[in-house]
C-alpha positions in Angstrom: -16.9 -13.6 -10.0 -14.4 -15.6 -12.2 -10.7 -15.2 -11.4 -7.8 -15.2 -13.9 -5.8 -17.4 -11.6 -6.1 -20.5 -13.9 -5.0 -18.4 -16.9 -1.9 -17.2 -15.0 -1.0 -20.6 -13.8 -1.1 -21.9 -17.4 0.9 -18.8 -18.6 3.5 -19.1 -15.8 4.7 -22.6 -16.7 8.4 -22.0 -16.8 11.3 -24.3 -17.3 13.4 -24.0 -14.0 16.1 -22.2 -16.0 13.6 -19.6 -17.2 12.0 -18.9 -13.8 13.5 -16.0 -11.9 12.4 -15.1 -8.4 14.4 -12.3 -6.8 13.8 -10.4 -3.5 11.6 -7.3 -3.8 14.1 -4.6 -2.9 11.4 -1.9 -2.7 9.5 -3.7 0.1 9.4 -1.4 3.1 6.8 -2.9 5.4 5.0 -6.2 6.1 6.1 -9.4 7.7 6.1 -11.7 4.7 8.9 -11.5 2.2 7.9 -10.8 -1.4 9.7 -11.5 -4.6 9.9 -10.2 -8.2 8.9 -12.7 -10.9 11.0 -12.4 -14.1 11.4 -8.6 -13.4 7.7 -8.0 -14.2 5.4 -9.1 -11.3 5.4 -9.2 -7.5 5.0 -12.6 -5.9 3.5 -12.7 -2.4 3.2 -15.9 -0.3 -0.3 -17.0 -0.8 -2.9 -16.5 1.9 -6.3 -18.1 1.2 -8.3 -15.1 2.6 -6.3 -12.6 0.6 -6.7 -14.8 -2.5 -10.4 -14.8 -2.0 -10.4 -11.0 -1.6 -8.5 -10.5 -4.9 -10.8 -12.9 -6.7 -13.9 -10.9 -5.7 -12.8 -7.3 -5.8 -15.7 -4.9 -6.4 -15.5 -2.6 -9.4 -15.3 0.6 -7.5 -12.2 -0.7 -5.6 -10.3 -2.1 -8.5 -8.4 1.2 -9.3 -7.3 1.4 -5.7 -5.5 -1.9 -5.3 -2.6 -3.6 -7.3 -3.9 -5.5 -10.3 -4.3 -9.2 -9.5 -2.7 -11.5 -12.1 -3.5 -14.9 -10.5 -1.4 -17.4 -8.6 1.9 -19.2 -9.2 3.0 -22.6 -7.9 6.8 -23.1 -7.6 7.5 -26.8 -7.1 5.2 -29.8 -7.2 1.4 -29.1 -7.0 0.7 -32.4 -5.3 3.1 -31.5 -2.5 1.3 -28.1 -2.1 -1.9 -30.0 -1.5 -0.3 -32.1 1.1 1.1 -29.0 2.9 -2.4 -27.6 3.0 -3.8 -30.8 4.5 -1.0 -30.9 7.0 0.4 -34.2 5.7 3.5 -35.4 7.5 4.8 -36.7 4.2 5.2 -33.2 2.8 8.8 -32.0 2.5 7.8 -28.4 1.8 9.2 -28.6 -1.7 6.6 -26.3 -3.2 5.4 -22.7 -2.7 2.3 -20.9 -3.8 2.3 -17.2 -4.5 -0.2 -14.5 -5.3 1.0 -12.8 -8.5 0.4 -9.0 -8.5 1.2 -6.0 -10.5 4.7 -4.6 -9.8 3.9 -1.0 -8.8 7.5 0.1 -8.9 8.3 -1.3 -12.3 8.3 2.0 -14.2 10.3 3.9 -11.6 14.1 4.5 -11.7 14.4 5.4 -8.1 11.1 4.6 -6.4 10.4 6.5 -3.2 8.0 4.2 -1.3 5.9 4.9 1.8 3.9 2.2 3.7 1.1 3.5 6.0 -0.9 1.1 8.2 -4.5 2.3 8.1 -7.4 2.0 10.5 -7.7 1.7 14.3 -8.1 -2.1 14.4 -5.3 -4.4 13.3 -6.8 -7.9 13.8 -9.2 -9.9 11.7 -12.6 -11.2 12.7 -11.2 -14.7 13.4 -8.2 -13.6 15.4 -7.3 -15.4 18.7 -7.7 -13.6 22.0 -4.0 -13.2 22.4 -3.7 -11.7 18.9 -6.4 -9.2 19.6 -4.7 -8.2 22.9 -1.3 -7.7 21.3 -2.7 -5.8 18.4 -4.8 -3.5 20.6 -1.6 -2.7 22.6 0.3 -1.8 19.4 -2.5 0.5 18.3 -2.7 2.2 21.6 1.0 2.8 21.8 1.2 4.2 18.3 -0.9 6.7 16.3 -3.3 4.0 15.0 -5.8 4.3 17.9 -6.0 8.1 17.8 -5.5 8.9 14.1 -6.2 5.7 12.2 -2.9 5.9 10.4 0.6 4.7 11.4 4.0 4.9 9.8 5.0 1.4 8.7 8.2 1.9 6.7 9.7 3.9 3.9 12.5 4.3 1.4 13.5 7.7 0.0 16.1 8.4 -2.6 18.6 10.9 -1.3 19.9 13.1 -4.1 22.9 14.4 -2.1 24.0 10.9 -1.1 22.9 9.1 -4.3 21.4 6.3 -2.2 18.2 5.2 -0.5 17.4 6.2 3.1 15.3 3.5 4.8 13.1 3.5 7.9 11.4 0.3 9.1 8.1 -0.4 10.8 9.5 -0.2 14.3 10.0 3.6 13.9 6.3 4.1 13.5 5.3 1.8 16.4 6.6 4.4 18.9 6.0 7.6 17.0 3.5 10.1 18.3 1.5 12.5 16.2 4.3 15.1 16.0 6.9 12.5 15.0 4.5 11.0 12.4 4.2 14.5 10.8 8.0 14.8 10.7 8.4 11.4 9.1 5.9 12.3 6.4 7.6 15.6 5.8 10.9 13.9 5.5 9.6 11.4 3.0 8.2 14.1 0.8 11.3 16.3 1.0 13.5 15.6 -1.9 16.6 17.5 -3.1 16.4 19.9 -0.2 12.8 20.9 -1.2 9.4 19.8 -0.2 7.7 18.0 -3.2 4.5 20.0 -3.2 3.6 18.4 -6.6 3.7 14.9 -5.1 1.7 15.9 -2.0 -1.0 17.4 -4.1 -1.1 14.3 -6.2 -1.6 12.3 -3.0 -4.3 14.6 -1.8 -6.2 14.0 -5.0 -5.8 10.3 -4.6 -7.1 10.5 -1.0 -10.2 12.3 -2.3 -10.9 9.6 -4.9 -10.1 6.7 -2.5 -12.5 8.1 0.2 -15.3 8.5 -2.3 -15.0 4.9 -3.4 -14.8 3.5 0.2 -17.8 5.5 1.3 -19.9 3.5 -1.2 -18.4 0.2 -0.1 -20.7 -1.4 2.4 -19.7 -4.3 4.8 -15.9 -4.2 3.9 -13.3 -3.9 6.6 -9.6 -3.4 5.8 -8.1 -4.6 9.1 -4.3 -4.3 9.1 -4.3 -3.1 5.5 -1.9 -0.4 4.4 -1.7 2.2 1.7 1.4 2.3 -0.4 2.5 5.7 -1.8 5.2 5.8 -4.6 6.8 8.7 -6.4 9.9 9.0 -8.6 13.1 10.0 -6.8 15.2 10.5 -9.9 14.5 14.0 -11.2 15.5 14.9 -14.7 18.2 17.7 -14.9 15.9 20.0 -16.8 13.2 19.6 -14.2 15.7 20.2 -11.4 16.7 23.5 -13.1 13.1 24.7 -12.9 12.8 24.0 -9.2 13.9 26.6 -6.7 16.1 24.6 -4.4 17.8 26.1 -1.4 20.1 25.0 1.3 17.2 24.8 3.8 14.3 22.5 3.5 12.0 25.2 2.1 8.8 24.4 0.2 9.0 25.2 -3.5 6.5 27.3 -5.2 4.6 25.4 -7.8 1.3 27.1 -8.8 0.6 24.4 -11.4 -0.2 21.9 -8.6 -2.2 24.2 -6.3 -5.5 22.6 -5.5 -8.7 23.7 -3.8 -9.3 20.8 -1.5 -11.7 22.4 1.1 -11.9 21.2 4.7 -10.0 17.9 5.3 -13.1 16.2 6.8 -15.4 17.4 4.1 -13.9 16.2 0.9 -15.3 17.4 -2.4 -14.0 15.1 -5.1 -15.1 17.6 -7.8 -12.6 20.1 -6.4 -9.7 17.7 -6.7 -8.2 18.9 -10.0 -6.5 16.4 -12.2 -2.8 16.5 -11.8 -0.6 17.6 -14.7 2.1 15.1 -13.9 2.0 11.8 -15.9 -0.4 9.3 -14.3 2.6 7.0 -13.5 4.4 9.8 -11.5 2.6 9.1 -8.2 0.7 6.0 -7.2 -1.3 5.3 -4.1 -2.8 1.8 -3.6 -4.3 -0.2 -0.7 -2.4 -3.4 0.0 -2.4 -6.4 2.4 -5.8 -8.1 2.7 -5.0 -11.2 4.8 -7.2 -9.8 7.6 -9.8 -8.1 5.5 -13.5 -8.8 6.1 -15.8 -8.7 3.1 -19.3 -10.0 2.0 -19.2 -13.7 1.1 -21.3 -15.3 -1.5 -21.5 -18.4 0.8 -22.8 -16.5 3.8 -26.2 -14.7 4.0 -25.4 -13.0 7.3 -23.5 -9.7 7.2 -20.7 -9.3 9.8 -20.4 -5.6 9.4 -22.6 -2.6 8.4 -21.7 0.5 6.5 -18.2 1.5 5.3 -14.9 1.1 7.2 -15.0 4.1 9.5 -11.5 3.4 11.0 -9.9 3.4 7.5 -11.8 6.5 6.5 -10.7 8.3 9.7 -7.1 7.5 8.8 -7.6 9.0 5.4 -9.1 12.2 6.9 -6.2 12.6 9.3 -3.6 11.8 6.6 -5.2 14.4 4.4 -5.1 17.0 7.2 -1.4 16.4 8.0 -0.3 16.5 4.4 -2.3 19.6 3.7 -0.7 21.3 6.7 2.8 20.7 5.1 2.0 22.8 2.1 
């Protein structure tokens, strides 16, 4: 499958005065620091395995991941080659990035949730020490039991007119009850539970699960799902909501949905939301440890879909449905 990376590298030839790389303020999880390119794209430090994943995304997964734009080299390309070969003459004067769609670009006050999915957090080629440490983290958190773990969030507080942040360390020690409270807090906005947003997410879970069930041999080890909704509510919309002093759920018949049993999704029952398509987004991110079929290898490393990730979707669905 041909990648657009060459096109993007040609397109992103900036004069130093025209190149703007700023920290991504909406980043709530992960251990690599991402940047915003000229206020339009997200730049993530390049990982070869993640690059290969983006270059070979199957069609039925394309709608569930950020759009891949290609790669960007900041600095001298020859120096980058030396860094890859481990040359001692490299001064580290260049950096390579994956260039991805900026999922928060159209939001005024993006509320962002990062959930680590699956029961296994290490890749196929991880060292023994890495496997041991990651198993320990999974066992201590909700990953081993539920296949989903809180990994960070930012939520816009209407009363404080500022963002409230939680980092990944909150989720590492959270049990099932605490995870439920963290999710409820994230979807509570303006003293009211955002049922409309939750129902949008339930619909996205239905569609994502349907796509992953048809995806043989892929494993999304240590990948996350990113959920985004708009935290700035228009005044006329606020007036139509029934806010109260307590954190009571609002009534919103428009967004009620027949979803059936959480472990028996029927995607046909997931009614299309009446909010604009940009109002709520849910995407899979982080593929540095992903396992996927290789065109250079005839032997399959895994069979069937990623059951750990699917279990996480099932349990996330059940928890969110219980909040309504």
